[in-house]
DRENDO-1510 file (C-alpha; in Angstrom, 1 decimal, always signed):
<recs>
REC; n; res; u; v; w
REC; 1; UNK; -8.3; +31.7; -37.9 .
REC; 2; UNK; -10.0; +33.1; -35.1 .
REC; 3; UNK; -9.5; +35.5; -32.8 .
REC; 4; UNK; -9.9; +36.5; -29.2 .
REC; 5; UNK; -10.9; +40.2; -29.6 .
REC; 6; UNK; -11.6; +42.8; -26.8 .
REC; 7; UNK; -13.4; +44.9; -29.0 .
REC; 8; UNK; -17.3; +43.6; -29.3 .
REC; 9; UNK; -18.1; +45.7; -32.4 .
REC; 10; UNK; -16.5; +46.5; -35.2 .
REC; 11; UNK; -15.1; +50.0; -36.3 .
REC; 12; UNK; -17.4; +51.4; -38.9 .
REC; 13; UNK; -14.8; +53.6; -40.4 .
REC; 14; UNK; -13.1; +50.5; -41.5 .
REC; 15; UNK; -13.6; +49.6; -45.2 .
REC; 16; UNK; -14.7; +46.4; -44.1 .
REC; 17; UNK; -17.1; +47.2; -41.2 .
REC; 18; UNK; -18.5; +50.2; -43.8 .
REC; 19; UNK; -19.5; +48.2; -46.4 .
REC; 20; UNK; -20.3; +45.2; -43.9 .
REC; 21; UNK; -23.2; +47.3; -42.6 .
REC; 22; UNK; -23.9; +49.7; -44.9 .
REC; 23; UNK; -23.7; +47.8; -48.5 .
REC; 24; UNK; -25.0; +44.4; -48.1 .
REC; 25; UNK; -28.5; +43.9; -49.1 .
REC; 26; UNK; -29.3; +41.8; -46.2 .
REC; 27; UNK; -28.3; +45.3; -44.3 .
REC; 28; UNK; -30.0; +47.6; -46.6 .
REC; 29; UNK; -32.5; +48.8; -44.0 .
REC; 30; UNK; -29.7; +50.3; -41.7 .
REC; 31; UNK; -28.2; +52.2; -45.0 .
REC; 32; UNK; -31.9; +53.4; -45.5 .
REC; 33; UNK; -31.9; +54.7; -42.0 .
REC; 34; UNK; -29.4; +56.3; -42.1 .
REC; 35; UNK; -29.7; +58.4; -45.3 .
REC; 36; UNK; -33.0; +59.3; -44.4 .
REC; 37; UNK; -31.2; +61.1; -41.5 .
REC; 38; UNK; -30.1; +63.4; -44.2 .
REC; 39; UNK; -32.7; +63.5; -47.1 .
REC; 40; UNK; -35.9; +66.1; -46.4 .
REC; 41; UNK; -39.5; +64.7; -45.6 .
REC; 42; UNK; -40.4; +64.7; -49.4 .
REC; 43; UNK; -37.6; +62.8; -50.4 .
REC; 44; UNK; -37.2; +59.9; -47.7 .
REC; 45; UNK; -36.4; +56.2; -49.2 .
REC; 46; UNK; -38.7; +53.6; -49.1 .
REC; 47; UNK; -36.3; +51.1; -50.5 .
REC; 48; UNK; -33.3; +50.8; -52.8 .
REC; 49; UNK; -31.3; +48.6; -55.0 .
REC; 50; UNK; -27.6; +48.2; -54.5 .
REC; 51; UNK; -25.7; +49.2; -58.0 .
REC; 52; UNK; -22.4; +48.4; -59.6 .
REC; 53; UNK; -20.2; +50.5; -57.8 .
REC; 54; UNK; -17.9; +49.8; -60.6 .
REC; 55; UNK; -18.6; +52.9; -63.2 .
REC; 56; UNK; -16.7; +53.2; -66.1 .
REC; 57; UNK; -17.3; +56.1; -68.6 .
REC; 58; UNK; -18.6; +56.5; -72.2 .
REC; 59; UNK; -15.4; +55.3; -74.0 .
REC; 60; UNK; -12.5; +52.6; -73.4 .
REC; 61; UNK; -10.7; +55.6; -72.7 .
REC; 62; UNK; -12.2; +57.3; -69.9 .
REC; 63; UNK; -11.3; +57.0; -66.0 .
REC; 64; UNK; -13.0; +54.7; -64.0 .
REC; 65; UNK; -14.9; +55.8; -60.6 .
REC; 66; UNK; -14.8; +53.2; -58.0 .
REC; 67; UNK; -17.8; +54.2; -55.3 .
REC; 68; UNK; -17.8; +52.9; -51.8 .
REC; 69; UNK; -21.3; +52.5; -52.0 .
REC; 70; UNK; -23.8; +53.3; -55.2 .
REC; 71; UNK; -27.3; +52.9; -55.2 .
REC; 72; UNK; -30.7; +53.6; -56.0 .
REC; 73; UNK; -34.1; +54.3; -54.1 .
REC; 74; UNK; -37.3; +52.9; -55.6 .
REC; 75; UNK; -37.8; +56.9; -56.9 .
REC; 76; UNK; -35.1; +56.6; -58.9 .
REC; 77; UNK; -33.1; +59.0; -56.7 .
REC; 78; UNK; -29.1; +58.2; -56.5 .
REC; 79; UNK; -27.1; +58.2; -54.1 .
REC; 80; UNK; -23.0; +57.5; -53.8 .
REC; 81; UNK; -22.1; +57.2; -50.3 .
REC; 82; UNK; -17.9; +57.0; -50.0 .
REC; 83; UNK; -16.0; +57.3; -46.5 .
REC; 84; UNK; -13.0; +59.3; -46.3 .
REC; 85; UNK; -10.5; +58.6; -43.7 .
REC; 86; UNK; -8.2; +61.8; -44.8 .
REC; 87; UNK; -8.0; +65.1; -46.8 .
REC; 88; UNK; -7.2; +64.8; -50.0 .
REC; 89; UNK; -5.9; +66.5; -53.0 .
REC; 90; UNK; -8.6; +67.3; -55.1 .
REC; 91; UNK; -11.4; +66.1; -52.7 .
REC; 92; UNK; -13.7; +68.4; -53.7 .
REC; 93; UNK; -13.1; +67.7; -57.6 .
REC; 94; UNK; -13.3; +64.2; -56.8 .
REC; 95; UNK; -16.7; +64.6; -55.5 .
REC; 96; UNK; -17.7; +66.3; -58.6 .
REC; 97; UNK; -16.3; +64.2; -60.9 .
REC; 98; UNK; -17.9; +61.1; -59.2 .
REC; 99; UNK; -21.2; +62.7; -59.3 .
REC; 100; UNK; -21.0; +62.8; -63.2 .
REC; 101; UNK; -21.4; +58.9; -63.2 .
REC; 102; UNK; -24.9; +58.4; -62.3 .
REC; 103; UNK; -25.8; +61.4; -64.2 .
REC; 104; UNK; -24.7; +60.0; -67.4 .
REC; 105; UNK; -26.0; +56.9; -67.1 .
REC; 106; UNK; -29.7; +58.3; -66.7 .
REC; 107; UNK; -29.5; +58.8; -70.5 .
REC; 108; UNK; -31.7; +57.1; -72.7 .
REC; 109; UNK; -31.0; +56.1; -76.5 .
REC; 110; UNK; -33.1; +57.3; -79.3 .
REC; 111; UNK; -35.4; +60.1; -78.3 .
REC; 112; UNK; -35.1; +61.5; -74.7 .
REC; 113; UNK; -36.6; +65.0; -73.0 .
REC; 114; UNK; -33.4; +64.8; -70.9 .
REC; 115; UNK; -35.3; +64.5; -67.6 .
REC; 116; UNK; -32.8; +63.4; -64.6 .
REC; 117; UNK; -33.6; +61.9; -61.1 .
REC; 118; UNK; -32.1; +63.7; -58.1 .
REC; 119; UNK; -28.0; +62.4; -57.4 .
REC; 120; UNK; -26.5; +62.4; -54.2 .
REC; 121; UNK; -22.8; +62.5; -53.3 .
REC; 122; UNK; -22.9; +62.0; -50.1 .
REC; 123; UNK; -19.1; +62.0; -48.0 .
REC; 124; UNK; -18.6; +60.8; -44.3 .
REC; 125; UNK; -15.2; +62.6; -43.2 .
REC; 126; UNK; -12.8; +61.4; -40.7 .
REC; 127; UNK; -11.0; +65.0; -41.0 .
REC; 128; UNK; -12.1; +68.7; -41.4 .
REC; 129; UNK; -12.4; +70.9; -44.4 .
REC; 130; UNK; -9.5; +73.5; -43.7 .
REC; 131; UNK; -12.1; +76.3; -44.7 .
REC; 132; UNK; -14.5; +74.8; -42.2 .
REC; 133; UNK; -12.7; +74.2; -39.2 .
REC; 134; UNK; -14.0; +77.2; -37.4 .
REC; 135; UNK; -17.2; +76.5; -38.5 .
REC; 136; UNK; -19.6; +74.9; -35.9 .
REC; 137; UNK; -21.4; +72.7; -38.6 .
REC; 138; UNK; -20.8; +69.3; -39.0 .
REC; 139; UNK; -23.3; +68.6; -42.0 .
REC; 140; UNK; -22.5; +70.7; -44.9 .
REC; 141; UNK; -25.3; +70.7; -47.8 .
REC; 142; UNK; -23.9; +72.0; -51.3 .
REC; 143; UNK; -26.8; +73.1; -54.4 .
REC; 144; UNK; -26.1; +74.9; -57.5 .
REC; 145; UNK; -27.2; +78.1; -56.5 .
REC; 146; UNK; -27.2; +81.8; -58.7 .
REC; 147; UNK; -25.4; +84.8; -57.8 .
REC; 148; UNK; -28.3; +85.8; -55.5 .
REC; 149; UNK; -28.0; +82.8; -53.8 .
REC; 150; UNK; -31.0; +80.8; -55.2 .
REC; 151; UNK; -31.1; +77.4; -56.1 .
REC; 152; UNK; -30.4; +77.2; -59.7 .
REC; 153; UNK; -31.0; +73.4; -59.5 .
REC; 154; UNK; -32.2; +71.3; -56.8 .
REC; 155; UNK; -31.5; +67.7; -58.1 .
REC; 156; UNK; -27.8; +67.4; -57.9 .
REC; 157; UNK; -26.8; +67.3; -54.0 .
REC; 158; UNK; -23.2; +67.0; -51.9 .
REC; 159; UNK; -23.7; +66.4; -48.4 .
REC; 160; UNK; -20.6; +65.9; -46.2 .
REC; 161; UNK; -20.4; +64.8; -42.7 .
REC; 162; UNK; -17.4; +66.0; -40.8 .
REC; 163; UNK; -17.4; +63.5; -38.1 .
REC; 164; UNK; -14.5; +65.0; -35.7 .
REC; 165; UNK; -16.7; +67.8; -35.2 .
REC; 166; UNK; -19.3; +65.7; -33.5 .
REC; 167; UNK; -18.4; +65.5; -29.6 .
REC; 168; UNK; -21.3; +64.9; -27.8 .
REC; 169; UNK; -22.0; +62.3; -25.2 .
REC; 170; UNK; -24.3; +60.2; -24.7 .
REC; 171; UNK; -26.8; +62.0; -22.3 .
REC; 172; UNK; -26.5; +64.6; -25.0 .
REC; 173; UNK; -28.1; +62.9; -28.0 .
REC; 174; UNK; -30.9; +64.4; -28.9 .
REC; 175; UNK; -32.0; +63.2; -32.3 .
REC; 176; UNK; -31.8; +59.8; -34.3 .
REC; 177; UNK; -29.1; +61.7; -36.5 .
REC; 178; UNK; -27.3; +62.1; -33.4 .
REC; 179; UNK; -27.3; +58.7; -32.7 .
REC; 180; UNK; -26.1; +57.7; -36.2 .
REC; 181; UNK; -23.3; +59.8; -35.6 .
REC; 182; UNK; -22.4; +58.8; -32.2 .
REC; 183; UNK; -22.5; +55.1; -33.4 .
REC; 184; UNK; -20.2; +56.3; -36.6 .
REC; 185; UNK; -17.8; +57.4; -34.6 .
REC; 186; UNK; -17.9; +55.2; -31.6 .
REC; 187; UNK; -18.7; +51.7; -31.8 .
REC; 188; UNK; -15.8; +49.8; -31.5 .
REC; 189; UNK; -16.0; +51.0; -28.3 .
REC; 190; UNK; -19.2; +50.6; -27.0 .
REC; 191; UNK; -20.1; +47.6; -24.5 .
REC; 192; UNK; -22.4; +44.2; -25.0 .
REC; 193; UNK; -25.1; +44.7; -24.5 .
REC; 194; UNK; -24.9; +48.7; -25.6 .
REC; 195; UNK; -26.1; +51.8; -23.5 .
REC; 196; UNK; -29.1; +52.1; -23.0 .
REC; 197; UNK; -30.0; +55.4; -25.4 .
REC; 198; UNK; -29.2; +53.3; -28.3 .
REC; 199; UNK; -31.3; +50.1; -27.3 .
REC; 200; UNK; -34.0; +50.9; -29.9 .
REC; 201; UNK; -35.3; +48.9; -33.2 .
REC; 202; UNK; -32.8; +50.0; -36.0 .
REC; 203; UNK; -29.7; +50.1; -33.5 .
REC; 204; UNK; -30.4; +46.7; -32.2 .
REC; 205; UNK; -30.2; +45.4; -35.9 .
REC; 206; UNK; -26.8; +47.5; -36.4 .
REC; 207; UNK; -25.3; +46.0; -33.3 .
REC; 208; UNK; -26.3; +42.3; -33.9 .
REC; 209; UNK; -25.0; +42.6; -37.7 .
REC; 210; UNK; -21.5; +44.9; -36.4 .
REC; 211; UNK; -20.8; +42.0; -33.3 .
REC; 212; UNK; -17.5; +40.6; -34.1 .
REC; 213; UNK; -18.5; +37.2; -32.2 .
REC; 214; UNK; -20.9; +36.4; -34.9 .
REC; 215; UNK; -18.2; +36.8; -37.5 .
REC; 216; UNK; -16.9; +33.9; -39.5 .
REC; 217; UNK; -13.4; +33.2; -39.5 .
REC; 218; UNK; -12.5; +34.3; -43.0 .
REC; 219; UNK; -14.6; +37.3; -42.1 .
REC; 220; UNK; -12.8; +38.2; -38.6 .
REC; 221; UNK; -9.4; +38.1; -40.9 .
REC; 222; UNK; -10.8; +40.3; -43.4 .
REC; 223; UNK; -11.9; +42.5; -40.5 .
REC; 224; UNK; -8.3; +42.4; -38.8 .
REC; 225; UNK; -6.6; +43.0; -42.3 .
REC; 226; UNK; -8.6; +46.2; -42.7 .
REC; 227; UNK; -8.8; +47.6; -39.2 .
REC; 228; UNK; -4.9; +47.0; -39.2 .
REC; 229; UNK; -4.8; +49.2; -42.3 .
REC; 230; UNK; -6.7; +52.0; -41.1 .
REC; 231; UNK; -4.8; +51.9; -37.8 .
REC; 232; UNK; -1.5; +52.2; -39.2 .
REC; 233; UNK; -3.1; +54.6; -42.0 .
REC; 234; UNK; -3.7; +57.6; -39.3 .
REC; 235; UNK; -0.3; +56.7; -37.9 .
REC; 236; UNK; +1.0; +57.7; -41.5 .
REC; 237; UNK; -1.4; +60.6; -41.6 .
REC; 238; UNK; -0.1; +61.9; -37.6 .
REC; 239; UNK; +3.5; +61.4; -38.4 .
REC; 240; UNK; +3.6; +63.7; -41.3 .
REC; 241; UNK; +1.5; +66.0; -39.6 .
REC; 242; UNK; +4.1; +65.9; -36.8 .
REC; 243; UNK; +6.9; +65.7; -39.0 .
REC; 244; UNK; +6.3; +67.1; -42.3 .
REC; 245; UNK; +5.6; +70.8; -43.7 .
REC; 246; UNK; +2.4; +71.4; -44.7 .
REC; 247; UNK; +3.9; +72.1; -48.2 .
REC; 248; UNK; +4.3; +68.6; -49.6 .
REC; 249; UNK; +2.1; +67.2; -46.7 .
REC; 250; UNK; -0.4; +65.3; -49.5 .
REC; 251; UNK; +2.8; +63.7; -51.1 .
REC; 252; UNK; +4.4; +62.3; -47.9 .
REC; 253; UNK; +0.5; +61.0; -47.2 .
REC; 254; UNK; +0.4; +59.1; -50.7 .
REC; 255; UNK; +4.1; +58.0; -50.5 .
REC; 256; UNK; +2.9; +56.5; -46.9 .
REC; 257; UNK; -0.4; +55.0; -48.3 .
REC; 258; UNK; +1.6; +53.0; -50.7 .
REC; 259; UNK; +4.3; +52.0; -48.4 .
REC; 260; UNK; +1.6; +50.6; -45.9 .
REC; 261; UNK; +0.1; +48.9; -48.7 .
REC; 262; UNK; +2.6; +47.0; -50.0 .
REC; 263; UNK; +3.8; +45.8; -46.5 .
REC; 264; UNK; +0.3; +44.6; -46.1 .
REC; 265; UNK; +0.5; +42.7; -49.3 .
REC; 266; UNK; +3.5; +41.3; -48.7 .
REC; 267; UNK; +2.7; +40.1; -45.6 .
REC; 268; UNK; -0.3; +38.3; -47.1 .
REC; 269; UNK; +1.0; +37.5; -50.6 .
REC; 270; UNK; +4.3; +36.7; -49.8 .
REC; 271; UNK; +7.0; +38.1; -52.5 .
REC; 272; UNK; +6.0; +40.7; -54.5 .
REC; 273; UNK; +7.5; +41.3; -58.2 .
REC; 274; UNK; +9.4; +44.0; -58.9 .
REC; 275; UNK; +7.2; +44.6; -61.3 .
REC; 276; UNK; +4.1; +44.7; -59.7 .
REC; 277; UNK; +5.7; +46.9; -57.2 .
REC; 278; UNK; +6.9; +49.7; -59.9 .
REC; 279; UNK; +3.0; +49.3; -61.2 .
REC; 280; UNK; +2.2; +50.1; -57.6 .
REC; 281; UNK; +4.0; +52.9; -57.1 .
REC; 282; UNK; +2.1; +54.8; -60.1 .
REC; 283; UNK; -1.2; +54.2; -58.7 .
REC; 284; UNK; -3.1; +57.0; -57.6 .
REC; 285; UNK; -4.4; +58.1; -54.1 .
REC; 286; UNK; -8.2; +57.2; -55.4 .
REC; 287; UNK; -6.8; +53.5; -56.8 .
REC; 288; UNK; -5.2; +53.1; -53.2 .
REC; 289; UNK; -8.1; +53.6; -51.2 .
REC; 290; UNK; -9.8; +51.3; -54.3 .
REC; 291; UNK; -7.1; +48.5; -53.8 .
REC; 292; UNK; -7.4; +48.7; -49.6 .
REC; 293; UNK; -10.3; +47.2; -50.2 .
REC; 294; UNK; -10.0; +44.9; -53.2 .
REC; 295; UNK; -7.2; +43.2; -51.3 .
REC; 296; UNK; -8.9; +41.5; -49.1 .
REC; 297; UNK; -10.1; +38.9; -51.5 .
REC; 298; UNK; -6.9; +38.4; -53.3 .
REC; 299; UNK; -4.9; +34.7; -52.9 .
REC; 300; UNK; -1.7; +35.1; -55.0 .
REC; 301; UNK; +0.8; +37.9; -56.2 .
REC; 302; UNK; -1.3; +37.4; -59.8 .
REC; 303; UNK; -4.7; +38.3; -58.1 .
REC; 304; UNK; -2.5; +42.0; -57.1 .
REC; 305; UNK; -1.1; +42.2; -60.7 .
REC; 306; UNK; -4.3; +41.4; -62.5 .
REC; 307; UNK; -6.1; +44.0; -60.6 .
REC; 308; UNK; -3.7; +47.0; -61.4 .
REC; 309; UNK; -4.0; +45.8; -64.7 .
REC; 310; UNK; -7.8; +45.8; -64.7 .
REC; 311; UNK; -8.0; +49.5; -63.2 .
REC; 312; UNK; -5.5; +51.0; -65.4 .
</recs>
């Protein structure tokens, strides 16, 4: 089914939009260009390959980690790129946990000198850390340091971008990084053709990839479902903040996320068996995030049941 949409370009903060633009082989130049705005000159990416974004531990009982995007530069550097829609309990702990997978996978069988390639965990946040709400910094780069604040280990970096803090207008954009963050926040609101300050090489490629009119009908379906989830999720977050107490807010958001996914799944697949609903109620916030992406490919309730069994 084709849609008549007022928006000309996709919302990059939806799961579908983010992965279509940054997580596919034909568009990897876009990801490279964006990542290079975050890296020092000596670590610039000249080429990359996408890796399996579903990682398991070294034993059958280890937990899985499902990344939005996981890739490797030609120099061996590993990059996890995640978009986070709302605050989540132990989000920083999850970032550290995720970073262990690209470290562990570098282990070689037999004799090995333990030399590791750098690992970058990059979070694009649609919220602001509570402890940083009074800080003007948009980007936070975190490294392992000693008690004298000297870098102890320079091959593991966490880079967080707090999008809500970015308030520059078009005429205030002064760097390539500024333009990328402006586009991340505002792409869906731009006209076609886009404004002059953004009409340059890499962004012209982005606009062509992100133009909804270029989507196949099934891609428009996927995008509409992803966009509805994104909007409904923000509605849940806003309502929870207005009606709920800070204590228990995270629990309320988790319940709301489960309820929203169940409604969308029922609309997409028909009646969901009670046993599957009970399994859905046991999923963590991390697993629900993964499900919101995976469900775009489901055709029957059995697909959902199988996915839950595989994810546990």
